[in-house]
mmJSON file of the N, C-alpha and C atoms, coordinates in Angstrom:
{"data_MODEL":{"atom_site":{
"group_PDB":["ATOM","ATOM","ATOM","ATOM","ATOM","ATOM","ATOM","ATOM","ATOM","ATOM","ATOM","ATOM","ATOM","ATOM","ATOM","ATOM","ATOM","ATOM","ATOM","ATOM","ATOM","ATOM","ATOM","ATOM","ATOM","ATOM","ATOM","ATOM","ATOM","ATOM","ATOM","ATOM","ATOM","ATOM","ATOM","ATOM","ATOM","ATOM","ATOM","ATOM","ATOM","ATOM","ATOM","ATOM","ATOM","ATOM","ATOM","ATOM","ATOM","ATOM","ATOM","ATOM","ATOM","ATOM","ATOM","ATOM","ATOM","ATOM","ATOM","ATOM","ATOM","ATOM","ATOM","ATOM","ATOM","ATOM","ATOM","ATOM","ATOM","ATOM","ATOM","ATOM","ATOM","ATOM","ATOM","ATOM","ATOM","ATOM","ATOM","ATOM","ATOM","ATOM","ATOM","ATOM","ATOM","ATOM","ATOM","ATOM","ATOM","ATOM","ATOM","ATOM","ATOM","ATOM","ATOM","ATOM","ATOM","ATOM","ATOM","ATOM","ATOM","ATOM","ATOM","ATOM","ATOM","ATOM","ATOM","ATOM","ATOM","ATOM","ATOM","ATOM","ATOM","ATOM","ATOM","ATOM","ATOM","ATOM","ATOM","ATOM","ATOM","ATOM","ATOM","ATOM","ATOM","ATOM","ATOM","ATOM","ATOM","ATOM","ATOM","ATOM","ATOM","ATOM","ATOM","ATOM","ATOM","ATOM","ATOM","ATOM","ATOM","ATOM","ATOM","ATOM","ATOM","ATOM","ATOM","ATOM","ATOM","ATOM"],
"id":[1,2,3,4,5,6,7,8,9,10,11,12,13,14,15,16,17,18,19,20,21,22,23,24,25,26,27,28,29,30,31,32,33,34,35,36,37,38,39,40,41,42,43,44,45,46,47,48,49,50,51,52,53,54,55,56,57,58,59,60,61,62,63,64,65,66,67,68,69,70,71,72,73,74,75,76,77,78,79,80,81,82,83,84,85,86,87,88,89,90,91,92,93,94,95,96,97,98,99,100,101,102,103,104,105,106,107,108,109,110,111,112,113,114,115,116,117,118,119,120,121,122,123,124,125,126,127,128,129,130,131,132,133,134,135,136,137,138,139,140,141,142,143,144,145,146,147,148,149,150],
"type_symbol":["N","C","C","N","C","C","N","C","C","N","C","C","N","C","C","N","C","C","N","C","C","N","C","C","N","C","C","N","C","C","N","C","C","N","C","C","N","C","C","N","C","C","N","C","C","N","C","C","N","C","C","N","C","C","N","C","C","N","C","C","N","C","C","N","C","C","N","C","C","N","C","C","N","C","C","N","C","C","N","C","C","N","C","C","N","C","C","N","C","C","N","C","C","N","C","C","N","C","C","N","C","C","N","C","C","N","C","C","N","C","C","N","C","C","N","C","C","N","C","C","N","C","C","N","C","C","N","C","C","N","C","C","N","C","C","N","C","C","N","C","C","N","C","C","N","C","C","N","C","C"],
"label_atom_id":["N","CA","C","N","CA","C","N","CA","C","N","CA","C","N","CA","C","N","CA","C","N","CA","C","N","CA","C","N","CA","C","N","CA","C","N","CA","C","N","CA","C","N","CA","C","N","CA","C","N","CA","C","N","CA","C","N","CA","C","N","CA","C","N","CA","C","N","CA","C","N","CA","C","N","CA","C","N","CA","C","N","CA","C","N","CA","C","N","CA","C","N","CA","C","N","CA","C","N","CA","C","N","CA","C","N","CA","C","N","CA","C","N","CA","C","N","CA","C","N","CA","C","N","CA","C","N","CA","C","N","CA","C","N","CA","C","N","CA","C","N","CA","C","N","CA","C","N","CA","C","N","CA","C","N","CA","C","N","CA","C","N","CA","C","N","CA","C","N","CA","C","N","CA","C"],
"label_alt_id":[null,null,null,null,null,null,null,null,null,null,null,null,null,null,null,null,null,null,null,null,null,null,null,null,null,null,null,null,null,null,null,null,null,null,null,null,null,null,null,null,null,null,null,null,null,null,null,null,null,null,null,null,null,null,null,null,null,null,null,null,null,null,null,null,null,null,null,null,null,null,null,null,null,null,null,null,null,null,null,null,null,null,null,null,null,null,null,null,null,null,null,null,null,null,null,null,null,null,null,null,null,null,null,null,null,null,null,null,null,null,null,null,null,null,null,null,null,null,null,null,null,null,null,null,null,null,null,null,null,null,null,null,null,null,null,null,null,null,null,null,null,null,null,null,null,null,null,null,null,null],
"label_comp_id":["MET","MET","MET","ALA","ALA","ALA","ASP","ASP","ASP","LEU","LEU","LEU","ASP","ASP","ASP","ILE","ILE","ILE","CYS","CYS","CYS","VAL","VAL","VAL","CYS","CYS","CYS","VAL","VAL","VAL","PRO","PRO","PRO","ALA","ALA","ALA","ARG","ARG","ARG","ASN","ASN","ASN","GLU","GLU","GLU","ALA","ALA","ALA","GLY","GLY","GLY","ARG","ARG","ARG","LEU","LEU","LEU","PRO","PRO","PRO","THR","THR","THR","LEU","LEU","LEU","LEU","LEU","LEU","ALA","ALA","ALA","ALA","ALA","ALA","LEU","LEU","LEU","ALA","ALA","ALA","ALA","ALA","ALA","GLN","GLN","GLN","THR","THR","THR","TRP","TRP","TRP","GLN","GLN","GLN","ARG","ARG","ARG","ALA","ALA","ALA","ILE","ILE","ILE","PRO","PRO","PRO","VAL","VAL","VAL","ALA","ALA","ALA","ILE","ILE","ILE","ALA","ALA","ALA","VAL","VAL","VAL","ASN","ASN","ASN","ASN","ASN","ASN","THR","THR","THR","ASN","ASN","ASN","ASP","ASP","ASP","ALA","ALA","ALA","VAL","VAL","VAL","LEU","LEU","LEU","ARG","ARG","ARG"],
"label_asym_id":["A","A","A","A","A","A","A","A","A","A","A","A","A","A","A","A","A","A","A","A","A","A","A","A","A","A","A","A","A","A","A","A","A","A","A","A","A","A","A","A","A","A","A","A","A","A","A","A","A","A","A","A","A","A","A","A","A","A","A","A","A","A","A","A","A","A","A","A","A","A","A","A","A","A","A","A","A","A","A","A","A","A","A","A","A","A","A","A","A","A","A","A","A","A","A","A","A","A","A","A","A","A","A","A","A","A","A","A","A","A","A","A","A","A","A","A","A","A","A","A","A","A","A","A","A","A","A","A","A","A","A","A","A","A","A","A","A","A","A","A","A","A","A","A","A","A","A","A","A","A"],
"label_entity_id":["1","1","1","1","1","1","1","1","1","1","1","1","1","1","1","1","1","1","1","1","1","1","1","1","1","1","1","1","1","1","1","1","1","1","1","1","1","1","1","1","1","1","1","1","1","1","1","1","1","1","1","1","1","1","1","1","1","1","1","1","1","1","1","1","1","1","1","1","1","1","1","1","1","1","1","1","1","1","1","1","1","1","1","1","1","1","1","1","1","1","1","1","1","1","1","1","1","1","1","1","1","1","1","1","1","1","1","1","1","1","1","1","1","1","1","1","1","1","1","1","1","1","1","1","1","1","1","1","1","1","1","1","1","1","1","1","1","1","1","1","1","1","1","1","1","1","1","1","1","1"],
"label_seq_id":[1,1,1,2,2,2,3,3,3,4,4,4,5,5,5,6,6,6,7,7,7,8,8,8,9,9,9,10,10,10,11,11,11,12,12,12,13,13,13,14,14,14,15,15,15,16,16,16,17,17,17,18,18,18,19,19,19,20,20,20,21,21,21,22,22,22,23,23,23,24,24,24,25,25,25,26,26,26,27,27,27,28,28,28,29,29,29,30,30,30,31,31,31,32,32,32,33,33,33,34,34,34,35,35,35,36,36,36,37,37,37,38,38,38,39,39,39,40,40,40,41,41,41,42,42,42,43,43,43,44,44,44,45,45,45,46,46,46,47,47,47,48,48,48,49,49,49,50,50,50],
"pdbx_PDB_ins_code":[null,null,null,null,null,null,null,null,null,null,null,null,null,null,null,null,null,null,null,null,null,null,null,null,null,null,null,null,null,null,null,null,null,null,null,null,null,null,null,null,null,null,null,null,null,null,null,null,null,null,null,null,null,null,null,null,null,null,null,null,null,null,null,null,null,null,null,null,null,null,null,null,null,null,null,null,null,null,null,null,null,null,null,null,null,null,null,null,null,null,null,null,null,null,null,null,null,null,null,null,null,null,null,null,null,null,null,null,null,null,null,null,null,null,null,null,null,null,null,null,null,null,null,null,null,null,null,null,null,null,null,null,null,null,null,null,null,null,null,null,null,null,null,null,null,null,null,null,null,null],
"Cartn_x":[1.227,0.019,0.717,1.927,3.221,3.187,2.92,2.974,1.888,0.857,-0.467,-0.668,-1.05,-1.261,-2.754,-2.882,-4.101,-4.046,-5.438,-5.791,-7.008,-7.22,-9.058,-9.362,-10.368,-11.387,-12.558,-12.549,-13.624,-14.98,-16.37,-17.234,-17.38,-17.671,-17.883,-19.131,-19.983,-20.71,-21.084,-20.583,-20.901,-20.575,-19.047,-18.231,-17.762,-17.35,-15.746,-16.035,-16.9,-16.618,-16.495,-16.524,-16.025,-14.392,-14.468,-13.153,-11.49,-12.042,-10.098,-10.415,-11.329,-11.689,-10.972,-11.95,-11.297,-10.394,-9.558,-8.032,-7.174,-7.42,-6.856,-6.768,-8.034,-8.134,-6.981,-7.245,-6.622,-4.787,-4.572,-3.339,-2.583,-3.097,-2.916,-3.024,-2.883,-3.005,-2.087,-1.233,-0.49,-0.311,0.339,1.119,1.962,3.004,3.901,4.335,3.543,3.256,2.683,2.829,1.993,0.564,-0.428,-1.625,-2.215,-2.653,-2.826,-4.398,-4.638,-6.25,-6.676,-8.21,-8.905,-10.023,-10.163,-11.037,-12.237,-13.152,-14.249,-15.535,-14.772,-16.149,-16.953,-18.503,-19.21,-20.541,-21.056,-22.24,-22.203,-20.66,-20.77,-21.596,-21.795,-22.022,-20.755,-20.207,-18.944,-18.536,-18.553,-16.874,-15.44,-15.347,-13.889,-13.714,-14.239,-14.073,-13.919,-14.755,-15.225,-13.953],
"Cartn_y":[-1.238,0.053,1.109,1.28,2.314,3.216,2.237,3.177,3.447,3.51,4.439,5.855,5.743,7.885,8.21,9.243,9.773,11.135,11.626,12.987,12.891,14.06,13.916,15.585,14.872,15.898,16.606,17.807,18.333,19.212,18.75,19.399,20.697,21.784,23.164,24.307,24.112,25.609,25.954,27.342,27.662,27.094,26.593,25.905,26.846,27.946,28.484,28.09,27.89,27.82,26.501,25.821,24.048,23.252,24.062,24.566,24.036,25.161,24.966,23.807,22.846,21.507,20.86,20.498,19.595,19.306,20.331,20.583,19.852,21.288,20.559,18.814,18.277,16.764,16.181,16.623,15.425,16.116,17.537,17.644,16.948,16.307,15.485,13.528,13.669,12.227,11.626,10.238,9.569,8.958,10.194,8.891,9.569,8.649,8.217,9.503,10.173,11.358,12.574,13.188,14.671,13.853,14.652,14.518,15.49,15.757,16.812,16.801,18.025,18.073,19.148,18.786,19.713,19.938,20.961,21.788,22.846,22.025,22.306,23.556,24.717,25.579,26.284,25.834,25.868,27.515,28.057,28.826,28.912,29.778,29.558,31.603,31.166,32.998,32.758,32.795,32.902,33.583,34.671,35.804,35.814,34.232,34.167,33.021,32.826,31.435,32.348,33.718,33.952,34.493],
"Cartn_z":[0.251,0.075,-0.014,0.629,0.081,-1.247,-2.29,-3.415,-4.102,-3.371,-3.521,-3.568,-4.217,-4.82,-4.333,-3.245,-3.339,-3.414,-3.199,-4.019,-3.09,-2.104,-1.756,-2.277,-2.554,-3.681,-2.586,-2.283,-1.307,-2.098,-2.551,-2.6,-1.771,-2.488,-1.127,-1.953,-0.923,-1.597,0.316,0.654,1.851,2.983,2.751,4.096,4.32,4.052,4.738,6.655,7.018,8.804,8.391,8.022,8.323,7.919,6.361,5.982,7.124,7.856,8.991,9.538,10.079,10.73,10.045,8.743,7.901,7.412,6.754,6.761,8.137,8.683,9.937,10.373,10.053,10.363,8.94,8.056,7.072,7.2,7.679,8.242,9.494,10.145,11.186,10.578,9.56,8.759,8.911,9.058,8.946,7.816,6.641,5.548,4.907,3.964,3.677,2.96,2.563,1.739,1.754,1.023,1.012,0.443,1.06,0.476,-0.433,-1.461,-2.479,-1.48,-1.344,-1.44,-2.837,-3.632,-4.45,-3.747,-3.653,-3.158,-4.742,-4.234,-5.651,-5.263,-5.611,-4.94,-5.874,-5.755,-6.875,-6.113,-6.767,-6.151,-4.806,-3.788,-2.824,-2.555,-1.761,-0.663,0.363,0.39,1.739,0.553,1.26,1.067,0.51,1.862,2.164,0.698,-0.666,-1.091,-2.632,-2.786,-3.844,-4.454],
"occupancy":[1.0,1.0,1.0,1.0,1.0,1.0,1.0,1.0,1.0,1.0,1.0,1.0,1.0,1.0,1.0,1.0,1.0,1.0,1.0,1.0,1.0,1.0,1.0,1.0,1.0,1.0,1.0,1.0,1.0,1.0,1.0,1.0,1.0,1.0,1.0,1.0,1.0,1.0,1.0,1.0,1.0,1.0,1.0,1.0,1.0,1.0,1.0,1.0,1.0,1.0,1.0,1.0,1.0,1.0,1.0,1.0,1.0,1.0,1.0,1.0,1.0,1.0,1.0,1.0,1.0,1.0,1.0,1.0,1.0,1.0,1.0,1.0,1.0,1.0,1.0,1.0,1.0,1.0,1.0,1.0,1.0,1.0,1.0,1.0,1.0,1.0,1.0,1.0,1.0,1.0,1.0,1.0,1.0,1.0,1.0,1.0,1.0,1.0,1.0,1.0,1.0,1.0,1.0,1.0,1.0,1.0,1.0,1.0,1.0,1.0,1.0,1.0,1.0,1.0,1.0,1.0,1.0,1.0,1.0,1.0,1.0,1.0,1.0,1.0,1.0,1.0,1.0,1.0,1.0,1.0,1.0,1.0,1.0,1.0,1.0,1.0,1.0,1.0,1.0,1.0,1.0,1.0,1.0,1.0,1.0,1.0,1.0,1.0,1.0,1.0],
"B_iso_or_equiv":[0.0,0.0,0.0,0.0,0.0,0.0,0.0,0.0,0.0,0.0,0.0,0.0,0.0,0.0,0.0,0.0,0.0,0.0,0.0,0.0,0.0,0.0,0.0,0.0,0.0,0.0,0.0,0.0,0.0,0.0,0.0,0.0,0.0,0.0,0.0,0.0,0.0,0.0,0.0,0.0,0.0,0.0,0.0,0.0,0.0,0.0,0.0,0.0,0.0,0.0,0.0,0.0,0.0,0.0,0.0,0.0,0.0,0.0,0.0,0.0,0.0,0.0,0.0,0.0,0.0,0.0,0.0,0.0,0.0,0.0,0.0,0.0,0.0,0.0,0.0,0.0,0.0,0.0,0.0,0.0,0.0,0.0,0.0,0.0,0.0,0.0,0.0,0.0,0.0,0.0,0.0,0.0,0.0,0.0,0.0,0.0,0.0,0.0,0.0,0.0,0.0,0.0,0.0,0.0,0.0,0.0,0.0,0.0,0.0,0.0,0.0,0.0,0.0,0.0,0.0,0.0,0.0,0.0,0.0,0.0,0.0,0.0,0.0,0.0,0.0,0.0,0.0,0.0,0.0,0.0,0.0,0.0,0.0,0.0,0.0,0.0,0.0,0.0,0.0,0.0,0.0,0.0,0.0,0.0,0.0,0.0,0.0,0.0,0.0,0.0],
"pdbx_formal_charge":[null,null,null,null,null,null,null,null,null,null,null,null,null,null,null,null,null,null,null,null,null,null,null,null,null,null,null,null,null,null,null,null,null,null,null,null,null,null,null,null,null,null,null,null,null,null,null,null,null,null,null,null,null,null,null,null,null,null,null,null,null,null,null,null,null,null,null,null,null,null,null,null,null,null,null,null,null,null,null,null,null,null,null,null,null,null,null,null,null,null,null,null,null,null,null,null,null,null,null,null,null,null,null,null,null,null,null,null,null,null,null,null,null,null,null,null,null,null,null,null,null,null,null,null,null,null,null,null,null,null,null,null,null,null,null,null,null,null,null,null,null,null,null,null,null,null,null,null,null,null],
"auth_seq_id":[1,1,1,2,2,2,3,3,3,4,4,4,5,5,5,6,6,6,7,7,7,8,8,8,9,9,9,10,10,10,11,11,11,12,12,12,13,13,13,14,14,14,15,15,15,16,16,16,17,17,17,18,18,18,19,19,19,20,20,20,21,21,21,22,22,22,23,23,23,24,24,24,25,25,25,26,26,26,27,27,27,28,28,28,29,29,29,30,30,30,31,31,31,32,32,32,33,33,33,34,34,34,35,35,35,36,36,36,37,37,37,38,38,38,39,39,39,40,40,40,41,41,41,42,42,42,43,43,43,44,44,44,45,45,45,46,46,46,47,47,47,48,48,48,49,49,49,50,50,50],
"auth_comp_id":["MET","MET","MET","ALA","ALA","ALA","ASP","ASP","ASP","LEU","LEU","LEU","ASP","ASP","ASP","ILE","ILE","ILE","CYS","CYS","CYS","VAL","VAL","VAL","CYS","CYS","CYS","VAL","VAL","VAL","PRO","PRO","PRO","ALA","ALA","ALA","ARG","ARG","ARG","ASN","ASN","ASN","GLU","GLU","GLU","ALA","ALA","ALA","GLY","GLY","GLY","ARG","ARG","ARG","LEU","LEU","LEU","PRO","PRO","PRO","THR","THR","THR","LEU","LEU","LEU","LEU","LEU","LEU","ALA","ALA","ALA","ALA","ALA","ALA","LEU","LEU","LEU","ALA","ALA","ALA","ALA","ALA","ALA","GLN","GLN","GLN","THR","THR","THR","TRP","TRP","TRP","GLN","GLN","GLN","ARG","ARG","ARG","ALA","ALA","ALA","ILE","ILE","ILE","PRO","PRO","PRO","VAL","VAL","VAL","ALA","ALA","ALA","ILE","ILE","ILE","ALA","ALA","ALA","VAL","VAL","VAL","ASN","ASN","ASN","ASN","ASN","ASN","THR","THR","THR","ASN","ASN","ASN","ASP","ASP","ASP","ALA","ALA","ALA","VAL","VAL","VAL","LEU","LEU","LEU","ARG","ARG","ARG"],
"auth_asym_id":["A","A","A","A","A","A","A","A","A","A","A","A","A","A","A","A","A","A","A","A","A","A","A","A","A","A","A","A","A","A","A","A","A","A","A","A","A","A","A","A","A","A","A","A","A","A","A","A","A","A","A","A","A","A","A","A","A","A","A","A","A","A","A","A","A","A","A","A","A","A","A","A","A","A","A","A","A","A","A","A","A","A","A","A","A","A","A","A","A","A","A","A","A","A","A","A","A","A","A","A","A","A","A","A","A","A","A","A","A","A","A","A","A","A","A","A","A","A","A","A","A","A","A","A","A","A","A","A","A","A","A","A","A","A","A","A","A","A","A","A","A","A","A","A","A","A","A","A","A","A"],
"auth_atom_id":["N","CA","C","N","CA","C","N","CA","C","N","CA","C","N","CA","C","N","CA","C","N","CA","C","N","CA","C","N","CA","C","N","CA","C","N","CA","C","N","CA","C","N","CA","C","N","CA","C","N","CA","C","N","CA","C","N","CA","C","N","CA","C","N","CA","C","N","CA","C","N","CA","C","N","CA","C","N","CA","C","N","CA","C","N","CA","C","N","CA","C","N","CA","C","N","CA","C","N","CA","C","N","CA","C","N","CA","C","N","CA","C","N","CA","C","N","CA","C","N","CA","C","N","CA","C","N","CA","C","N","CA","C","N","CA","C","N","CA","C","N","CA","C","N","CA","C","N","CA","C","N","CA","C","N","CA","C","N","CA","C","N","CA","C","N","CA","C","N","CA","C","N","CA","C"],
"pdbx_PDB_model_num":[1,1,1,1,1,1,1,1,1,1,1,1,1,1,1,1,1,1,1,1,1,1,1,1,1,1,1,1,1,1,1,1,1,1,1,1,1,1,1,1,1,1,1,1,1,1,1,1,1,1,1,1,1,1,1,1,1,1,1,1,1,1,1,1,1,1,1,1,1,1,1,1,1,1,1,1,1,1,1,1,1,1,1,1,1,1,1,1,1,1,1,1,1,1,1,1,1,1,1,1,1,1,1,1,1,1,1,1,1,1,1,1,1,1,1,1,1,1,1,1,1,1,1,1,1,1,1,1,1,1,1,1,1,1,1,1,1,1,1,1,1,1,1,1,1,1,1,1,1,1]
}}}
């Protein structure tokens, strides 16, 4: 399993308040390599994500 490449894809709409918790949880994971994260923001009303 050490050769497995992963990427976390997060669909986000109005999630500005929750993303810091999610990203902190991902950062706390123990994985052999960096974990790429793609956040797909669509039709959000969050000012910080526009």
